[in-house]
C-alpha positions in Angstrom: 124.7 97.9 82.3 128.3 97.9 83.5 130.2 101.1 83.2 133.7 101.2 81.8 136.4 103.8 82.5 137.3 106.0 79.6 139.3 109.1 78.7 136.5 111.0 76.9 136.4 113.9 79.4 140.2 114.3 79.4 140.3 114.2 75.6 137.6 116.9 75.5 139.5 119.3 77.9 142.9 118.5 76.3 141.8 119.1 72.8 144.7 118.7 70.5 147.3 119.1 73.3 148.7 115.6 73.5 151.5 116.8 75.8 149.0 118.0 78.3 147.0 114.8 78.0 150.1 112.6 78.6 151.3 114.7 81.6 147.7 114.6 83.1 147.6 110.8 82.7 151.0 110.4 84.3 150.1 112.5 87.3 146.6 110.9 87.5 148.2 107.4 87.7 150.7 108.5 90.3 148.1 110.1 92.5 145.7 107.2 92.1 148.3 104.6 93.1 149.2 106.6 96.2 145.5 107.0 97.1 144.9 103.2 96.8 147.8 102.5 99.0 146.8 105.0 101.6 143.1 103.8 101.5 144.1 100.2 102.0 146.5 101.2 104.8 143.8 103.1 106.7 141.3 100.3 106.3 143.9 97.8 107.5 144.7 100.0 110.5 140.9 100.4 111.2 141.0 104.1 110.6 137.8 104.6 108.6 137.6 108.3 108.9 141.1 108.7 107.5 140.1 106.3 104.7 137.1 108.5 104.0 139.4 111.4 103.2 141.1 109.3 100.5 137.8 108.2 99.1 136.9 111.9 98.7 139.9 112.3 96.4 139.3 109.1 94.5 135.7 109.6 93.7 136.5 112.7 91.7 138.9 110.6 89.6 136.1 108.2 89.0 134.0 111.1 87.6 136.9 112.1 85.3 137.0 108.6 84.0 133.2 108.6 83.3 132.4 106.3 86.1 129.3 108.0 87.5 127.9 104.9 89.2 131.2 104.4 90.9 131.3 108.0 91.9 127.9 107.6 93.6 129.0 104.4 95.3 132.2 106.1 96.5 130.1 109.0 97.8 127.9 106.7 99.9 131.0 104.7 101.0 132.7 108.0 102.1 129.6 108.9 104.2 129.6 105.5 105.8 133.3 105.6 106.6 132.8 108.9 108.3 130.4 107.1 110.6 132.9 104.3 111.2 131.1 101.8 108.8 133.5 99.9 106.5 130.8 97.5 105.1 131.2 98.8 101.5 134.9 98.3 101.5 134.9 95.2 99.2 132.6 96.9 96.6 134.9 99.9 96.7 137.9 97.7 96.3 136.4 96.2 93.1 136.2 99.7 91.7 139.8 100.5 92.6 140.9 97.3 90.8 138.9 98.2 87.7 140.4 101.7 87.5 143.9 100.4 88.2 143.6 97.9 85.4 142.4 100.6 83.0 145.2 102.9 84.0 147.8 100.2 83.5 146.6 99.9 79.9 146.7 103.7 79.0 
């Protein structure tokens, strides 16, 4: 079963406060785009430990979007990056693309 990003958790914590929800989404998008850029930069520069720091931030965003399997994948990827292993990069990149597509539509 494939998981799909959603805003259920955000809607739950925002309640009826649409202004809060919209500000949260705006900030979420900005941070996510920055994180993707930095992650790719560190991978390109062969700095896996620095990339791991970015994965740490991104994985919590996956959790907020209901992507528990992606969170688990990112957690393992983060641990591997800390050891200098970038073998999960392409799988992680697929998750980043999925989240980016979702965020472009909300």
